[in-house]
KEVEXTI-826851 format. One record per residue: x, y, z of N, C-alpha, C in turn; residue in one letter. Coordinates in steps of 0.1 Angstrom, whole numbers. Each point is the difference from the previous one (the first is absolute). Example, Ala and Ser with C-alpha at 12.3 -4.5 7.8 and 13.67 -1.06 7.14 Angstrom:
! residues 2
REC    n.c1    n.c2    n.c3   ca.c1   ca.c2   ca.c3    c.c1    c.c2    c.c3   aa
REC     132     -57      78      -9      12       0       9      12       0    A
REC      -4      11      -7       9      11       0      -8      11       8    S
//
This chain:
! residues 127
REC    n.c1    n.c2    n.c3   ca.c1   ca.c2   ca.c3    c.c1    c.c2    c.c3   aa
REC    -572    1379     714      11       5      -2       9       1      14    M
REC      13      -5      -3       8      -2      13       7      14       2    S
REC       4       3      14       7      12       2      14       1      -4    S
REC       8      10      -5      11       0      -5      11      -5       9    P
REC      -3      -1      14      13      -6       8       9      10       2    G
REC      11      -5       7      10       9       1      11       5     -12    P
REC       4      11      -2       6       5     -12      11     -10      -1    P
REC       4      -4     -13       9      -7      -6      14       8      -1    R
REC      10      -7       3      12       5      -1       6      10     -13    P
REC      -5      -5      -9       0       7     -13      -8      14      -1    D
REC      -7       3       8      -9      10       1       4      10      12    H
REC      12      -2       5       4      10      12       0      14      -3    A
REC       0       6      13      -4      17      -3      14       5      -7    D
REC      -3       7      -9      12       5     -12       8       9       7    P
REC      -4       8      14       7       9       5      10      -5       9    S
REC      -1     -13       2       7      -7      10      14      -5      -8    S
REC      10      -2       5      12      -4      -5       2     -14      -1    P
REC       3      -6     -12      -2     -15      -3       9      -8      13    P
REC      -7     -12       3       9      -6       8       2     -13      -6    R
REC      14      -6       4       5     -13      -5      -6     -10       7    P
REC      -3     -10      -7      -9     -13       4       6      -6      10    Q
REC      14      -2      -2       7      -8      14      13       6       1    A
REC       6      -3      11      14       6       2      10      -4     -10    P
REC      10       8      -4       9      -4     -10      14      -1       6    S
REC       8      -1      -8      16      -1       4       7      13      -4    T
REC      -9      12      -5       2      13      -7      12       6       7    A
REC      -1      -2      13      10      12       9      12      -9       7    L
REC       2     -13      -6      10      -9       3      15       6      -1    K
REC       6       2      13      15       3      -2      -2      16       2    G
REC     -11       5       3      -1      14       5       0       2      14    C
REC       7       8       6      -2       4      14      -3      15       3    V
REC     -13       4       5      -1      13      -1      -1       5      14    F
REC       2      11       0      -2      10      12      -9      11      -4    V
REC     -12       2      10     -10      10      -2       2      12       8    I
REC       2      10     -10       3      15       8     -11       4      11    D
REC       4       8       8     -10       6       9     -10      10      -6    Q
REC       2       2     -10     -10       8      -8     -12      -7      -6    T
REC       1     -13       2     -12      -7      -5      -9      -1      10    I
REC     -13       3       1      -8      -1      11       2     -16       6    P
REC      -1       1      12      -2     -15       8      -9      -9      -7    L
REC     -11       3      -3     -11      -8      -5       6      -7     -12    K
REC       3       9      -9       6      -4     -13      12      -9       1    K
REC       7       5      10      14      -8       3      -1     -13       4    K
REC     -12      -4       7      -2     -13       6      -5      -9     -13    V
REC      -8       7      -8      -7      -6     -10      13      -3     -11    E
REC       7       7      -2      11      -2     -10      11     -12       6    L
REC       1       5      12       9     -14       5      -7     -15      -1    I
REC     -15       2       1      -7     -16      -2       2      -5     -12    K
REC       0      12     -11      -1      -7     -12      12      -2      -6    I
REC      12       5       3      13      -2      -1       2     -15       5    I
REC      -2      -4      11       2     -13       6      -7      -8      -9    K
REC     -15       1      -3      -9      -8      -9       7      -2     -12    Q
REC       9       8      -4       6      -2     -16      14      -1       1    N
REC       4      -8      11      16      -5      -1      10      10       1    A
REC      -2      12       6       7      10       4       4       1      14    G
REC       7      10       5       4      -1      14       0      15       4    A
REC      -3       3      10      -4      14       7      11      -1      14    S
REC       9      13       0      10       1      12      -4      15       3    V
REC       3       4      14      -4      11       5      11       9      -4    Y
REC      13      -1      -2      11      10      -3       7      -5     -11    S
REC       6      12      -5      10      -5     -13      12      -4       4    I
REC       3     -10      -7      13      -7       2       3      -4     -14    S
REC      12      -7       0       7      -4     -14      -9     -12      -8    A
REC      -7      -5      13     -10     -12     -10     -12       7      -4    K
REC      -3      14       2     -13       3      -6       0       6     -13    S
REC     -10      -5      -8       3       3     -15     -12      14      -4    T
REC      -9       2       9     -10       9      -4      -5       9      12    H
REC       1      15      -3      -6       7      10     -15       6      -4    L
REC      -9      -3       7     -13       5      -8      -3      11       8    V
REC      -1      12      -6      -5      11       6      -8      12      -6    T
REC      -3      11      -2      -7       9      -5       9      11      -6    T
REC      -6       7      -4       8      13      -9       5       7      12    Q
REC      -9       3      10       3       9      12      12      -5       6    E
REC       2     -15       1      12      -6       9      13       3      -7    G
REC      -3       2     -15      12       1      -9       5      13       2    V
REC     -11      10       0       2      15       1       6       2      12    D
REC      -4      -3      11       3       2      12      14      -7       5    D
REC       6     -11     -10      13      -7       4      -2      -5      13    E
REC      -9     -10       0       0      -5      16      12     -10       0    S
REC       2      -1      12      12     -10       3       0     -13      -6    A
REC     -12      -6      -3       0     -13      -8       2       3     -13    K
REC      -5      12      -4       3       4     -17      17       1       0    V
REC       5       7       7      14       2       0       9     -14      -1    E
REC      -4      -9      13       6     -11       1       0     -11     -12    A
REC     -14       0      -7      -3      -7     -12       9       4     -11    A
REC       3      12      -2       6       7     -11      16      -4       2    K
REC       5       0      12      15      -4       2       0     -16       0    R
REC      -7      -8       1       0     -12      -2      -6      -5     -14    L
REC      -3       7      -8      -3      -2     -15     -13      -8       2    S
REC      -8       3       7     -17      -6       2      -9      10      -8    C
REC      -7      -8      -9     -11       4      -8     -11       9       9    F
REC      -2      14      -5      -9       8       9     -11       0      -8    V
REC     -11      -5       4     -13      -3     -10     -15       4       7    V
REC      -7       0      -8     -14       5       6      -7     -14       5    S
REC      -9       1       6      -7     -13       3      -7      -6     -12    K
REC      -3       8     -11      -4      -7     -11      10     -11      -7    E
REC      11       0       1       9     -10      -3      -5     -12       5    F
REC      -4      -2      14      -6     -11       5     -10      -5      -8    I
REC     -11       8       2     -13      -3      -4      -1      -2     -16    T
REC      10       7      -9      -2      -2     -13       8     -14      -2    D
REC      11      -2       7       6     -13      -3      -6     -12       4    S
REC      -9       1      11      -8     -12       2     -13      -2     -10    I
REC      -4      11      -4     -13      -2     -11      11      -6     -13    L
REC      10       4      -3       6      -7     -11       6     -13       1    A
REC       1      -3      12       3     -14       4      17      -2      -2    G
REC       7      12       0      13      -2       0       7      14       3    Q
REC      13       0       4       7      14       6      -1      10     -14    K
REC      -5       9       0       3       8     -11      12      11       2    L
REC       2       7     -10      13       8       1      -3      11       9    D
REC      11       2      11      -2      10       9       0      13      -7    E
REC       6       3     -11       2      12      -2     -14       8      -4    E
REC      -8      -7      -4     -17       6      -2      -6       7      14    Q
REC       8      -6      11      -6       4      12       9       8      11    F
REC      12       1      -7      11       7       8      -4      15       4    T
REC       2       4      13      -5      13       3      18       7       1    L
REC      -3      12      -2      13      10       2      -5      15       2    S
REC       8       5       5      -2      13       8      -7       9     -11    R
REC     -10       7       3      -7      10      -8      10      15      -1    S
REC      -1       5     -13       7      11      -2      -2       8       9    A
REC     -14       5       5      -3       9       8       0      -4      15    N
REC       6     -11       3       1      -4      15      10       9       7    A
REC      -5       2      13       8      11       8      14      -7       2    R
REC      11       8       2      14      -4       5      -1     -10      11    P
REC       6      -9       2       2      -7      13       5       7       8    A
REC      -3      -1      13       5       9      11      14      -7       4    S
REC      10      10       5      14      -4       3       3      -1      15    S
REC     -10      -2       8       1      -2      12       8      -9       5    L
//
């Protein structure tokens, strides 16, 4: 009897998120800014997959930016990037917008991933 060999891709660990087989153009036309509330290691990973899937990543919000990727904490704290994104009508989304769009092979509707200020968020300081 032969050994089973390496696991086949169709028997991947069910606890791991599915990975797309090859880079796509799912994020074409999207220009992302990653907020400082995203940990550095995750930020580097997101930038890599954005570029692999035809998107662009820039450091600061500008008129060319289309999406700000942040956390609920970033929105509740009204970070400078969140405020700038709102002023420039950029989508303020969670990182799952990127990963789910790539898995779907197309840009998904941002509304499902839009972050807005929590009802119990503390008021922004007026310094």
